[in-house]
C-alpha positions as CSV (number, residue, x, y, z in Angstrom):
1,X,46.5,51.2,-282.1
2,X,45.5,54.7,-280.9
3,X,45.2,57.2,-283.7
4,X,46.8,59.8,-281.3
5,X,50.3,58.3,-281.7
6,X,52.7,57.8,-284.6
7,X,56.2,56.5,-284.9
8,X,58.7,59.0,-286.4
9,X,61.9,57.6,-287.9
10,X,64.8,60.1,-287.9
11,X,67.0,59.2,-290.9
12,X,70.3,60.2,-292.5
13,X,71.1,59.4,-296.1
14,X,74.5,58.2,-295.1
15,X,72.8,55.4,-293.3
16,X,70.6,54.2,-296.2
17,X,72.1,50.7,-296.0
18,X,70.6,50.5,-292.5
19,X,67.1,51.4,-293.8
20,X,66.0,47.9,-295.1
21,X,66.3,46.2,-291.7
22,X,65.0,49.3,-289.9
23,X,61.8,49.6,-292.0
24,X,61.4,45.8,-292.4
25,X,61.5,45.2,-288.6
26,X,59.2,48.2,-287.9
27,X,56.6,46.8,-290.2
28,X,56.9,43.3,-288.6
29,X,57.1,44.3,-284.9
30,X,55.2,47.6,-284.8
31,X,52.7,46.9,-287.5
32,X,49.7,48.7,-286.0
33,X,51.4,52.0,-285.7
34,X,51.3,54.8,-288.2
35,X,54.8,55.6,-289.3
36,X,56.5,58.8,-290.6
37,X,60.0,59.0,-292.0
38,X,62.0,62.3,-291.7
39,X,64.1,62.1,-294.8
40,X,65.8,64.0,-297.7
41,X,65.2,61.0,-300.0
42,X,61.6,59.9,-300.3
43,X,62.3,57.6,-303.2
44,X,63.7,54.8,-301.0
45,X,60.9,54.8,-298.4
46,X,58.4,51.9,-298.4
47,X,54.9,52.7,-299.5
48,X,53.4,51.9,-296.0
49,X,55.6,54.7,-294.4
50,X,54.8,58.4,-294.8
51,X,57.8,60.4,-295.8
52,X,58.2,64.0,-294.6
53,X,61.0,65.5,-296.6
54,X,63.5,68.1,-295.2
55,X,65.9,70.4,-297.0
56,X,69.3,68.7,-296.8
57,X,71.1,72.1,-296.9
58,X,69.5,73.2,-293.6
59,X,70.9,72.5,-290.2
60,X,69.8,69.3,-288.4
61,X,67.8,71.4,-286.0
62,X,65.9,73.1,-288.8
63,X,65.4,69.8,-290.7
64,X,63.9,68.1,-287.7
65,X,61.8,71.1,-286.8
66,X,60.3,71.5,-290.3
67,X,59.3,67.8,-290.2
68,X,57.8,67.5,-286.7
69,X,55.6,70.6,-287.3
70,X,53.9,68.5,-290.0
71,X,53.0,65.6,-287.6
72,X,49.4,66.1,-286.3
73,X,49.3,63.2,-283.8
74,X,49.3,64.2,-280.1
75,X,52.1,61.8,-279.3
76,X,55.2,60.5,-281.2
77,X,57.3,57.5,-280.6
78,X,60.8,58.7,-281.6
79,X,63.3,56.3,-283.1
80,X,66.2,56.5,-285.6
81,X,67.2,54.1,-288.4
82,X,69.9,52.4,-286.3
83,X,67.5,51.5,-283.5
84,X,66.5,48.2,-285.2
85,X,63.8,46.2,-283.6
86,X,64.3,42.5,-282.7
87,X,61.0,41.7,-281.0
88,X,57.4,43.1,-280.8
89,X,56.7,46.6,-279.4
90,X,54.4,46.5,-276.4
91,X,51.5,48.6,-277.7
92,X,49.5,48.0,-274.6
93,X,52.2,49.4,-272.3
94,X,52.7,52.3,-274.6
95,X,49.0,53.2,-274.4
96,X,49.2,53.0,-270.6
97,X,52.1,55.4,-270.6
98,X,50.2,57.7,-273.0
99,X,47.4,57.8,-270.4
100,X,49.8,58.7,-267.6
101,X,51.3,61.5,-269.7
102,X,47.8,62.7,-270.5
103,X,47.0,63.3,-266.8
104,X,50.3,64.4,-265.5
105,X,52.9,67.1,-266.1
106,X,55.4,64.7,-267.7
107,X,56.2,65.2,-271.4
108,X,58.1,62.0,-272.3
109,X,59.1,58.5,-271.3
110,X,62.3,56.9,-272.3
111,X,62.1,53.2,-273.2
112,X,65.7,52.4,-272.5
113,X,67.4,52.7,-269.0
114,X,70.7,54.5,-269.2
115,X,72.9,56.4,-266.7
116,X,70.1,58.8,-265.6
117,X,69.4,59.3,-262.0
118,X,65.8,58.2,-261.2
119,X,63.4,57.5,-258.4
120,X,60.4,55.1,-258.5
121,X,57.2,56.6,-259.9
122,X,54.3,55.6,-257.6
123,X,51.5,55.6,-260.2
124,X,52.9,53.2,-262.8
125,X,54.5,49.8,-262.8
126,X,58.1,49.8,-264.2
127,X,58.1,53.6,-264.4
128,X,60.7,55.9,-262.9
129,X,61.0,59.7,-262.6
130,X,64.2,61.1,-264.2
131,X,66.0,63.5,-261.9
132,X,65.5,67.0,-263.4
133,X,69.1,67.8,-262.7
134,X,70.5,64.7,-264.4
135,X,72.9,65.5,-267.3
136,X,71.1,62.7,-269.2
137,X,67.6,64.1,-268.7
138,X,67.2,64.4,-272.5
139,X,68.4,62.0,-275.1
140,X,67.3,61.2,-278.6
141,X,66.6,57.5,-278.1
142,X,63.6,55.3,-278.3
143,X,61.0,57.3,-276.4
144,X,57.4,58.5,-276.4
145,X,56.9,62.3,-276.4
146,X,54.1,64.7,-276.3
147,X,54.6,66.0,-279.9
148,X,54.4,69.7,-279.2
149,X,56.7,69.5,-276.2
150,X,59.3,67.6,-278.3
151,X,58.9,70.4,-280.9
152,X,59.5,73.0,-278.2
153,X,62.9,71.6,-277.4
154,X,64.0,72.1,-281.0
155,X,62.4,75.5,-281.2
156,X,64.4,76.6,-278.2
157,X,67.7,75.3,-279.6
158,X,70.1,77.3,-281.7
159,X,69.1,77.4,-285.4
160,X,72.6,76.2,-286.5
161,X,72.7,73.2,-284.3
162,X,73.7,69.9,-285.7
163,X,72.7,66.7,-284.0
164,X,76.0,66.5,-282.1
165,X,75.2,69.9,-280.6
166,X,71.5,69.5,-280.1
167,X,71.5,66.3,-278.1
168,X,74.0,67.4,-275.4
169,X,72.2,70.7,-275.0
170,X,68.8,69.0,-274.7
171,X,68.9,68.5,-270.9
172,X,69.5,72.2,-270.3
173,X,66.8,73.1,-272.7
174,X,64.3,70.8,-270.9
175,X,65.2,72.4,-267.6
176,X,64.7,75.8,-269.1
177,X,61.3,74.8,-270.4
178,X,60.4,72.9,-267.3
179,X,60.0,69.7,-269.4
180,X,60.0,66.6,-267.2
181,X,60.3,63.0,-268.1
182,X,59.9,59.3,-267.1
183,X,61.8,56.2,-267.8
184,X,60.5,52.7,-268.4
185,X,62.6,49.9,-266.9
186,X,61.4,46.3,-266.1
187,X,64.6,44.7,-264.8
188,X,66.0,43.8,-268.2
189,X,69.7,43.0,-268.3
190,X,72.4,45.5,-269.0
191,X,73.8,45.7,-272.6
192,X,77.3,47.0,-272.9
193,X,78.5,49.8,-270.7
194,X,75.7,52.5,-270.6
195,X,72.2,51.0,-271.0
196,X,69.8,48.1,-270.5
197,X,67.6,46.3,-272.9
198,X,64.1,47.5,-273.3
199,X,61.0,45.2,-272.8
200,X,58.6,47.9,-274.2
201,X,60.6,48.7,-277.4
202,X,63.1,45.8,-277.9
203,X,65.7,47.3,-280.2
204,X,69.4,47.3,-281.0
205,X,70.6,50.5,-279.4
206,X,72.4,51.2,-281.6
207,X,73.1,49.1,-284.7
208,X,75.8,51.5,-285.9
209,X,78.5,53.0,-283.6
210,X,81.0,55.4,-285.0
211,X,80.1,54.4,-288.5
212,X,80.5,50.6,-288.0
213,X,78.0,47.8,-287.3
214,X,77.7,47.1,-283.6
215,X,78.7,43.4,-283.4
216,X,80.3,43.4,-280.0
217,X,77.1,44.2,-278.1
218,X,74.6,42.6,-280.4
219,X,76.3,39.6,-282.0
220,X,73.2,37.3,-282.1
221,X,70.8,40.0,-283.2
222,X,73.2,41.4,-285.8
223,X,73.9,38.0,-287.3
224,X,70.2,37.4,-287.7
225,X,69.8,40.8,-289.5
226,X,72.8,40.1,-291.7
227,X,71.3,36.7,-292.7
228,X,67.8,38.1,-293.3
229,X,68.8,41.3,-295.2
230,X,72.0,40.0,-296.9
231,X,74.2,42.5,-295.2
232,X,78.0,42.2,-295.7
233,X,79.5,43.6,-292.5
234,X,82.8,44.1,-294.2
235,X,81.4,46.9,-296.4
236,X,80.6,49.3,-293.5
237,X,83.0,47.6,-291.1
238,X,82.2,46.1,-287.7
239,X,83.3,46.7,-284.2
């Protein structure tokens, strides 16, 4: 895998019961990628992941910003602990997208089709340009980003922002910074109400909804995870 890209896993200690399947599946299905974990608890991070520790007393914005500044790779593949893989990541397609981002003005590419307004991108198969005026231009979901452009979105946001404030404001921040993005979609079926499966980063999006395991949208995938990692859905609850 290219040494210009690394996966960053955005974590929250309240989700530490989600970490075993998250890290285990990343090692299985994205083995060739370097992996960072943004965390306040490095003691529970597997040895083949590189923890970057944030101050838990800081705002989410400041936590994330302090971590991403320490990532030297040109590109990051963003994910969070509840985006659990269930199949292999397409490294070849990700490298192709990196090459497109290298030679264009686009800063990121989402791997999951959502409610964004898009038009077909002429230079890449299965790629679409996200409408710059779409309210869903920005989202913290499985995506590839130019690292320093992703950092700029956080630098421009209010220092006190929590995650629930930062993500809804992200689209306006991208417009302010003239940050443009693409979306990868290969005709995969719709999953639930708002998004489609991803062929490039096949993941459960998301495994936890409002604090409970997402059984209703991912029954087969979640049952396999429960069996493999000995997860009792009754402890966290399921929906």
